Structure formats: C-alpha cells, structure tokens
C-alpha positions in Angstrom: -7.4 1.7 22.1 -7.2 -1.5 20.1 -5.8 -1.3 16.5 -8.4 -2.3 13.9 -7.6 -3.5 10.4 -9.8 -3.4 7.3 -9.1 -4.6 3.8 -8.1 -1.8 1.4 -9.0 -2.9 -2.1 -8.6 0.7 -3.4 -5.0 0.7 -2.3 -4.5 -2.8 -3.8 -5.6 -1.4 -7.1 -3.3 1.6 -6.7 -0.4 -0.8 -5.9 -1.3 -2.8 -9.0 -1.3 0.3 -11.2 2.1 1.6 -9.8 3.8 -1.8 -10.3 2.5 -2.1 -13.9 3.3 1.5 -14.9 6.9 1.6 -13.5 7.6 -2.0 -14.5 8.4 -3.7 -11.2 7.9 -7.1 -13.0 9.3 -9.2 -10.2 6.4 -8.2 -8.0 3.4 -10.6 -8.2 0.6 -8.2 -7.4 -1.8 -11.1 -6.9 0.2 -11.9 -3.7 0.1 -8.5 -2.2 -2.7 -7.4 0.0 -3.3 -4.0 1.5 -5.0 -3.1 4.8 -5.8 0.1 6.6 -5.2 0.2 10.3 -7.0 2.5 12.6 -6.0 3.4 16.1 -2.2 2.9 15.7 0.0 5.2 17.7 2.7 4.9 15.1 4.0 8.0 13.4 4.7 6.1 10.2 2.5 6.3 7.1 2.8 2.6 6.1 4.7 -0.6 6.7 5.1 -3.8 4.8 4.9 -7.2 6.3 6.4 -10.4 4.8 5.7 -14.0 5.6 8.5 -15.9 7.4 10.2 -18.8 5.6 8.8 -21.2 8.3 5.3 -20.3 7.4 5.9 -20.6 3.7 7.4 -24.0 4.1 5.2 -25.2 6.9 1.9 -24.1 5.2 3.2 -25.0 1.8 2.3 -21.6 0.5 3.8 -19.1 -1.9 5.3 -15.9 -0.4 2.9 -13.0 0.2 3.1 -9.5 1.5 0.7 -7.2 3.3 1.1 -3.4 3.1 -0.4 -1.8 6.2 -1.5 1.8 5.7 -1.9 3.7 9.0 -5.1 5.5 8.1 -4.8 8.5 10.4 -1.4 9.3 8.9 -1.7 8.1 5.3 -5.2 9.0 4.2 -4.9 12.9 4.6 -1.7 13.0 2.5 -1.7 14.5 -1.0 -1.9 11.9 -3.8 1.7 12.3 -5.0 2.9 11.6 -1.4 0.8 8.5 -1.2 2.3 7.2 -4.5 5.8 7.8 -3.1 5.0 5.9 0.1 3.6 3.0 -1.9 6.8 2.9 -4.0 8.9 3.1 -0.8 7.1 0.0 0.6 7.3 -1.9 -2.7 11.1 -1.3 -2.7 11.3 -3.4 0.5 10.3 -6.5 -1.6 13.4 -8.3 -2.8 13.7 -9.2 -6.5 13.4 -12.9 -5.5 9.9 -12.2 -4.0 10.8 -14.6 -1.3 8.6 -13.3 1.6 11.6 -11.6 3.1 12.1 -7.8 3.4 14.9 -5.6 2.4 16.1 -3.2 5.2 16.6 0.5 4.7 20.3 0.3 5.0 21.1 -2.0 2.1 20.5 0.6 -0.7 19.6 4.3 -1.2 15.8 3.9 -0.9 15.0 7.6 -0.9 16.9 8.1 -4.1 15.3 5.1 -5.7 11.8 6.4 -4.7 12.5 9.7 -6.4 13.7 8.0 -9.6 10.7 5.6 -9.7 8.2 8.4 -8.9 9.5 10.5 -11.7 9.1 7.5 -14.1 5.5 7.0 -12.7 4.6 10.6 -13.3 6.1 10.7 -16.8 4.4 7.5 -17.9 1.0 8.5 -16.5 1.2 11.8 -18.4 1.6 9.8 -21.7 -1.7 8.0 -21.1 
C-alpha cells in the first residue's frame, strides 16, 4: 500500500498553541507544517522532517519543518499523549531553527517532555 499524505491544519493549530503556551520562542510556527500520513507501516506516532542546508541555500529559502503524524497510530491516542508527542517532536528543533534536527542522544528528551507537558497543563488550567 502506498503512503498517502494530507495537510493537517488542526494539528498545526495545536502545535501553535503548545509553542505559545510553553514559550518555545525560538520556534517560528509560521514555518512549521503538519501532515497526516495514512498507510505507513511504521510503529511510531510522529516524526519531524527538516530541510537540508543544500535546499535552504540552493532555493534561497528559510528553514522549515514538517511534522508527520502517522494517523493510524497517532489519532486514536488520548489528548494528553498527543500533546506529549507534539512536544517531543518540537524538541528535535534546535534553538537556531536552522532546518537541522537534534538527535535523541544529545539530551534527555523524555525528561524534558515531562517538564514541558507539566508547564503546558498548568498554564492551560490558568486560562
């Protein structure tokens, strides 16, 4: 089966909200797009794609990121788990917003997700 991709504006709005609420100010949400994929055999929930430096220079464009949400795995999850996954993917974006991606090994991503999710939950409760 061929993998199919569709734009996910609902998830772009959710990313925008999370970035704003937890204060990830280095992330330019105007340069993040979200897609849902259907038919993937992956067991992951989501993955983030950056743009190579060659494309950025060659096409004279600013860095962008696409977060792919594997619909079969992501959509059935509880809302709190979806937020944690979005935070996880956002943490792969370096503070330079360069188009590159941070690997899992460079920092304690799971610990950081827990901290940021707690901040998200607390700040949403205030509103």
